[in-house]
N, C-alpha and C positions, 0 to 999 in steps of 0.2 A: 428835362423837367418842364412841365407847362406851369408858368407862373400863376395862371388862373386857378390851379389846384392847390396853391400855397395859401395858407391862412395864418396870419400872426395876430395874436390876440392876448389880452390880459387873462391870466389864469383865474379860474373860479374854484370854488370849493369842490366841485365834481372832479377836478383835475388832480387832486391830492395824491391819489395812488400812482397816477402817471408821473407826476413830478418826482415822487420819491423814487420811482423806478429809473427815471432818467438821471437822478442824482447818483444813484448806485452805479449806473453805466458810466457816468463821468469818472467816479472814483476808480472803477475797474480800468478805464482807459489811461488814467494817470498813475496806475499801479499803487493806488492809496485805499483800496477797499477795506483795509484793516483799520483805517481811520474813521470810517462810517460808524459812529457810536450812537448817533441820534436815532430818532424814530419818527414814524409818520404822524403819531399824535402830536408831538411837539411842532413838527412842520406845519401841521393844520392850525394849531393854536397861534403860532407866530405870524402866519400868513393871513389868517382869516379871523383871528380873535380880536380882543380889545385889550390893550392896544395892538395895532398892526406893526410888526417890526420889519417886515420885508414884503416885497411883491414879486410876482413872477410873470413871465410871458411864455406862452406856448407857440411853437411852430408846428402846424399840421399840414402835412402833404397828403392829398387825397383822403382826407378825414383820419389819418394816422398821425399820432404825436411822434415827431421825429427829432425835436430839439427844444430847448428852453433857455431862458435867461432868468437869473434871480438876482434882485438888486434891492438896495435900500438907500435912504437919504443920508447924505453926509453934509458937511458944511465947510466952506472955504472962507477963512478969516481974511485972506487977501482980496477975494472977490466980494466978500460980505454977502454971499449968496449961497443958498443951498445947492447941492449937487446930487448926482446919482453915483454910488459906488456899485459897480457891476461885480458881484461876488462870483457868478459862474455864468458862462455862455458855453453851450454844448449842443452839438449836433451829432446824431448817431453816425458812426463811421460810414456806413453804407449809403448815407444821404449827403455826404460832404461834396464840395466842389460843384454845387448846383445853385449857389446863391443864397442858401438858407441862412447861413451865419451872417452874411452881410445884411440880409433883410431883417434879421433879429436885432442887430446892432443899430441899423437905421431907425427901426421902430423905437428903440430905447432913446436914441439921440433926439428924435421927433418928440417923444414924450417929455424930455428934459426941456426942450424949447417951449413946448405948450405950458409947462409949469413955471417957466421964467427962471429956470436953474442956470447956474454959471458953467458947469462942466459935467462931464462923465468920465470917470476913471476906474481903472481896475489893475490887477497884477496879472502877470503871465509867468509861467515856469521858464527858467532860462534854457532848459533843453528843448522846449517846444518851438523849434524853429518854424514849422509850418504856421503856427498861430502868430508868432511874431511877424513873419512875413505878411500874413493876412491883415493884421492890425496896421502895420506900416502902410500897406497898400490902400487901406481905407482912410489914411490920413492921421492916424494916431501917432504920437510921439512916445517912444519907449524911453523912459527916463533912466539913464545909466548910473546915476548917482544916488538913487533911493533904494533902500532895502526894506523889506517888510519885517517888522518886529511883532512878536506874538507872545502873549502869556495865556496859557490854557488854565482856566480858573480851577478846575477840579483836580489838577495834578498837585503833587507835594509843592509847598511854596518855594519859589526860587529867590524871592527877595527876603532878606533878613529884616526883622523889625529894627528900626533905628532907635 
């Protein structure tokens, strides 16, 4: 890959169909296609509406969109600084091992530095050894003592009223 043909940039409204397509490709890769119940209209509203809930970065190689990162602001009470939570980082399988994921992650870290944020964090599936190895090689620490908790709001309630 010629690094001169790689462009990493913040997504614009024109990228919405491409982003949604890459999100579906990510879900397919993770064998979670059945969980994609959202739609392109909501994605557009949340990335480019008012208020903005998330942002995205596009990776283009030779003018073809081959990857993305979607992220939003979080907050660290211990650092008393905002941070970035990386929801998804994905490069199409046929474009992997060319430095695109590394360039996406570095772009995001540079963005956090420019915004004077305290950290960038994300989750990784425990079975995704190649991603874990990649993140550790980049200098990330995979936290063994934390587990993700989730409540899906539209499902039947799991908490009883007190």
